[in-house]
MARBA-3410 file (N, C-alpha, C, O; in Angstrom, 1 decimal):
107
24.2,17.6,46.3,23.1,18.1,45.6,21.9,18.3,46.6,21.2,19.3,46.4 ~ 21.8,17.5,47.6,20.7,17.7,48.6,20.8,19.1,49.3,19.8,19.7,49.5 ~ 22.0,19.6,49.5,22.2,20.9,50.2,21.7,22.0,49.3,21.2,23.0,49.7 ~ 21.9,21.8,48.0,21.4,22.8,47.0,19.9,22.8,46.9,19.3,23.9,46.8 ~ 19.3,21.7,47.0,17.8,21.6,46.9,17.1,22.0,48.1,16.0,22.6,48.1
17.7,21.8,49.3,17.1,22.2,50.6,18.2,22.8,51.5,18.6,22.2,52.5 ~ 18.6,24.0,51.1,19.8,24.6,51.9,19.5,24.8,53.3,20.4,24.8,54.1 ~ 18.3,25.0,53.7,18.0,25.3,55.2,17.5,24.0,55.9,17.1,24.1,57.0 ~ 17.6,22.9,55.2,17.3,21.6,55.8,15.9,21.6,56.4,15.7,21.0,57.5 ~ 15.0,22.1,55.6,13.6,22.1,56.1,12.9,20.8,56.0,13.2,20.1,55.0
12.1,20.4,56.9,11.4,19.1,56.9,10.0,19.4,56.2,9.5,20.5,56.2 ~ 9.5,18.3,55.7,8.1,18.3,55.2,7.9,19.3,54.1,6.9,20.1,54.1 ~ 8.8,19.4,53.2,8.6,20.2,52.0,9.0,19.4,50.8,9.7,18.4,50.9 ~ 8.4,19.7,49.6,8.7,19.0,48.4,8.6,20.0,47.3,8.0,21.1,47.4 ~ 9.2,19.6,46.1,9.1,20.4,44.9,8.9,19.4,43.8,9.6,18.4,43.7
8.2,19.8,42.8,8.0,19.1,41.6,8.9,19.6,40.5,8.8,20.8,40.2 ~ 9.7,18.8,39.9,10.6,19.2,38.8,10.0,18.6,37.5,9.4,17.5,37.5 ~ 10.3,19.3,36.4,9.9,18.7,35.1,11.2,18.4,34.4,12.0,19.2,34.1 ~ 11.3,17.1,34.0,12.4,16.6,33.3,12.0,16.4,31.8,11.1,15.8,31.5 ~ 12.8,17.0,30.9,12.5,16.9,29.5,13.6,16.0,28.9,14.8,16.3,29.0
13.1,15.0,28.2,14.0,14.0,27.6,13.7,13.9,26.1,12.6,14.3,25.6 ~ 14.6,13.4,25.3,14.4,13.1,23.9,15.0,11.8,23.6,16.0,11.4,24.3 ~ 14.4,11.0,22.8,15.0,9.7,22.4,15.4,9.8,20.9,14.6,10.2,20.1 ~ 16.6,9.4,20.6,17.1,9.6,19.2,16.8,8.3,18.4,16.1,7.4,18.9 ~ 17.2,8.2,17.2,16.9,7.1,16.3,17.4,5.8,16.8,16.9,4.8,16.5
18.5,5.8,17.6,19.1,4.6,18.2,18.5,4.3,19.5,19.1,3.4,20.2 ~ 17.5,5.0,19.9,16.8,4.8,21.2,17.7,5.1,22.4,17.5,4.6,23.5 ~ 18.6,6.1,22.2,19.4,6.6,23.3,18.5,7.7,23.9,17.9,8.6,23.2 ~ 18.5,7.8,25.2,17.8,8.8,25.9,18.7,9.9,26.3,19.8,9.7,26.8 ~ 18.3,11.2,26.0,19.0,12.4,26.2,18.2,13.3,27.2,17.1,13.6,26.9
18.9,13.7,28.2,18.2,14.7,29.1,18.4,16.1,28.5,19.6,16.5,28.2 ~ 17.4,16.8,28.2,17.5,18.1,27.6,17.6,19.2,28.6,18.5,20.0,28.6 ~ 16.7,19.2,29.6,16.7,20.2,30.7,15.8,19.7,31.8,15.0,18.8,31.7 ~ 16.0,20.4,33.0,15.2,20.2,34.2,14.6,21.5,34.5,15.3,22.5,34.7 ~ 13.3,21.5,34.7,12.5,22.8,35.0,12.1,22.8,36.4,11.6,21.8,36.9
12.3,23.9,37.1,11.8,24.0,38.5,10.3,24.5,38.5,9.7,24.5,39.5 ~ 9.8,24.9,37.3,8.4,25.3,37.2,7.8,24.6,36.0,7.6,25.3,35.0 ~ 7.6,23.3,36.1,7.1,22.6,34.9,5.7,23.0,34.5,4.9,23.3,35.3 ~ 5.4,22.9,33.2,4.1,23.2,32.7,3.2,22.1,33.0,3.5,20.9,32.7 ~ 2.0,22.4,33.6,1.1,21.3,33.9,-0.2,21.5,33.0,-1.3,21.2,33.5
0.0,22.0,31.8,-1.1,22.3,30.9,-1.6,21.0,30.3,-0.7,20.2,29.8 ~ -2.9,20.7,30.3,-3.4,19.5,29.7,-3.6,19.7,28.2,-4.8,19.9,27.7 ~ -2.6,19.8,27.5,-2.6,20.2,26.0,-2.8,19.0,25.1,-2.9,19.1,23.9 ~ -2.9,17.8,25.7,-3.2,16.6,24.8,-4.0,15.6,25.7,-4.1,15.7,26.9 ~ -4.5,14.5,25.0,-5.3,13.5,25.7,-4.4,12.8,26.7,-4.8,12.5,27.8
-3.2,12.4,26.3,-2.3,11.7,27.2,-1.9,12.5,28.5,-1.9,12.0,29.6 ~ -1.7,13.8,28.3,-1.4,14.7,29.4,-2.6,14.9,30.3,-2.4,14.9,31.5 ~ -3.7,14.9,29.7,-5.0,15.1,30.5,-5.1,13.8,31.4,-5.6,14.0,32.6 ~ -4.7,12.7,30.9,-4.8,11.5,31.7,-3.7,11.4,32.7,-4.0,11.0,33.9 ~ -2.5,11.7,32.3,-1.3,11.5,33.2,-1.1,12.5,34.3,-0.8,12.2,35.4
-1.4,13.8,34.0,-1.2,14.9,34.9,-2.0,14.8,36.2,-1.5,14.9,37.3 ~ -3.3,14.5,36.0,-4.2,14.3,37.2,-3.7,13.2,38.1,-3.6,13.3,39.3 ~ -3.3,12.1,37.5,-2.8,10.9,38.3,-1.5,11.3,38.9,-1.2,10.9,40.1 ~ -0.6,12.0,38.2,0.7,12.3,38.7,0.6,13.2,40.0,1.3,13.0,41.0 ~ -0.3,14.2,39.9,-0.5,15.1,41.0,-1.1,14.4,42.2,-0.7,14.6,43.3
-2.1,13.6,41.9,-2.7,12.8,43.0,-1.7,11.9,43.7,-1.7,11.9,44.9 ~ -0.9,11.2,42.9,0.1,10.3,43.5,1.1,11.1,44.3,1.6,10.6,45.3 ~ 1.5,12.2,43.7,2.5,13.1,44.4,2.0,13.5,45.8,2.7,13.5,46.8 ~ 0.8,13.9,45.9,0.2,14.3,47.1,0.0,13.2,48.1,0.1,13.4,49.3 ~ -0.2,12.0,47.6,-0.3,10.8,48.5,1.0,10.5,49.1,1.1,10.0,50.2
2.1,10.8,48.4,3.5,10.6,48.9,4.0,11.7,49.9,4.9,11.5,50.6 ~ 3.3,12.8,49.8,3.8,14.0,50.6,2.7,14.4,51.7,2.9,14.1,52.8 ~ 1.7,15.1,51.2,0.8,15.7,52.2,0.0,14.6,52.9,-0.2,14.7,54.1 ~ -0.4,13.6,52.2,-1.2,12.5,52.9,-0.4,11.8,53.9,-1.0,11.2,54.9 ~ 0.9,11.7,53.8,1.7,11.1,54.8,1.8,11.9,56.1,1.8,11.3,57.2
1.7,13.2,56.0,1.7,14.1,57.1,0.3,14.2,57.8,0.2,14.3,59.0 ~ -0.7,14.2,56.9,-2.1,14.3,57.4,-2.9,13.2,56.9,-3.8,13.3,56.1 ~ -2.7,12.0,57.5,-3.5,10.8,57.1,-4.9,11.0,57.5,-5.3,11.6,58.5 ~ -5.8,10.3,56.7,-7.2,10.3,57.1,-7.4,9.5,58.3,-6.9,8.3,58.3 ~ -8.1,10.0,59.3,-8.3,9.2,60.5,-9.4,8.1,60.3,-9.2,7.0,60.7
-10.4,8.5,59.6,-11.5,7.5,59.3,-11.9,7.7,57.8,-12.0,8.8,57.3 ~ -12.2,6.6,57.2,-12.7,6.7,55.8,-14.2,6.4,55.9,-14.6,5.4,56.5 ~ -14.9,7.3,55.3,-16.4,7.1,55.2,-16.6,6.1,54.1,-16.3,6.3,53.0 ~ -17.2,4.9,54.5,-17.5,3.9,53.4,-18.4,4.3,52.3,-18.5,3.7,51.3 ~ -19.2,5.4,52.6,-20.2,5.9,51.6,-19.5,6.9,50.6,-20.1,7.2,49.6
-18.3,7.3,50.9,-17.6,8.3,50.0,-16.6,7.5,49.2,-15.7,6.9,49.8 ~ -16.7,7.5,47.9,-15.8,6.9,47.0,-14.6,7.7,46.8,-14.7,8.9,46.5 ~ -13.4,7.1,46.9,-12.2,7.9,46.6,-12.1,8.0,45.1,-12.4,7.1,44.3 ~ -11.7,9.2,44.6,-11.6,9.5,43.2,-10.3,8.8,42.7,-9.3,8.9,43.2 ~ -10.5,8.0,41.6,-9.4,7.3,41.0,-9.1,8.0,39.6,-10.1,8.2,38.8
-7.9,8.3,39.4,-7.5,8.8,38.1,-6.9,7.7,37.3,-5.7,7.3,37.5 ~ -7.7,7.2,36.4,-7.3,6.0,35.6,-6.2,6.3,34.6,-6.2,7.3,33.9 ~ -5.2,5.4,34.5,-4.2,5.4,33.5,-4.0,4.0,33.0,-3.8,3.0,33.8 ~ -4.2,3.8,31.7,-4.2,2.5,31.1,-2.8,1.8,31.4,-1.8,2.4,31.3 ~ -2.9,0.6,31.8,-1.7,-0.2,32.1,-1.2,-0.1,33.5,-0.2,-0.8,33.9
-1.8,0.7,34.4,-1.5,0.8,35.8,-2.6,0.5,36.7,-3.8,1.0,36.4 ~ -2.4,-0.3,37.7,-3.4,-0.6,38.6,-3.9,0.7,39.3,-3.0,1.6,39.6 ~ -5.1,0.8,39.7,-5.7,2.0,40.3,-5.0,2.4,41.6,-4.9,3.6,41.9 ~ -4.5,1.4,42.3,-3.9,1.7,43.6,-2.4,1.6,43.7,-1.8,1.6,44.7 ~ -1.8,1.5,42.5,-0.3,1.6,42.4,0.1,3.0,42.3,-0.5,3.7,41.4
1.0,3.5,43.1,1.5,4.9,43.0,2.5,4.9,41.9,3.5,4.2,42.0 ~ 2.2,5.7,40.9,3.1,5.7,39.8,4.5,6.2,40.1,5.5,5.8,39.5 ~ 4.6,7.1,41.1,6.0,7.6,41.6,6.8,6.5,42.2,7.9,6.3,41.9 ~ 6.1,5.7,43.1,6.8,4.6,43.7,7.2,3.6,42.6,8.3,3.0,42.7 ~ 6.4,3.3,41.6,6.7,2.4,40.6,7.9,2.9,39.8,8.8,2.1,39.5
8.0,4.2,39.5,9.1,4.7,38.7,10.4,4.5,39.5,11.5,4.3,38.9 ~ 10.4,4.7,40.8,11.6,4.5,41.7,12.1,3.1,41.7,13.2,2.8,42.0 ~ 11.2,2.1,41.4,11.6,0.7,41.3,12.3,0.3,40.0,12.9,-0.7,39.9 ~ 12.1,1.1,39.0,12.6,0.8,37.7,14.2,0.9,37.7,14.7,1.7,38.4 ~ 14.8,0.2,36.8,16.3,0.3,36.7,16.6,1.6,36.1,16.0,2.0,35.0
17.5,2.4,36.7,17.8,3.7,36.1,18.4,3.7,34.7,19.2,2.8,34.4 ~ 17.9,4.6,33.9,18.5,4.7,32.5,19.8,5.3,32.6,20.1,6.2,33.3 ~ 20.7,4.8,31.7,22.0,5.5,31.6,21.9,6.6,30.6,21.6,6.4,29.4 ~ 22.1,7.8,31.1,21.9,9.0,30.2,23.3,9.3,29.6,24.3,9.2,30.2 ~ 23.2,9.7,28.3,24.4,10.2,27.6,24.9,11.4,28.3,24.2,12.3,28.6
26.2,11.5,28.5,26.8,12.7,29.2,27.4,13.7,28.2,27.9,14.7,28.6 ~ 27.3,13.4,26.9,27.8,14.4,25.9,26.9,15.5,25.7,27.2,16.4,24.8
END
């Protein structure tokens, strides 16, 4: 799979995928599709809250690792994208990677 995602083996690149899931009456999780160009439209209150945090956390894991800030100005406050139930300084992407993977139905 890695060769398909990065056939020229380029370093320092990333791509955001959109995974669409559905949960049935028995709470089974089904993968519907994976999008290479996910919609980032803030069409609801929950998306307005989650999308900003998701993009900020994604950039912290990618661009900020390559170009770290040399000095932090103590007078400049870092913008925090609040999400209920998550600590302001926990990276949601890193948190998701620590969760036990869900078993998806293969039918």
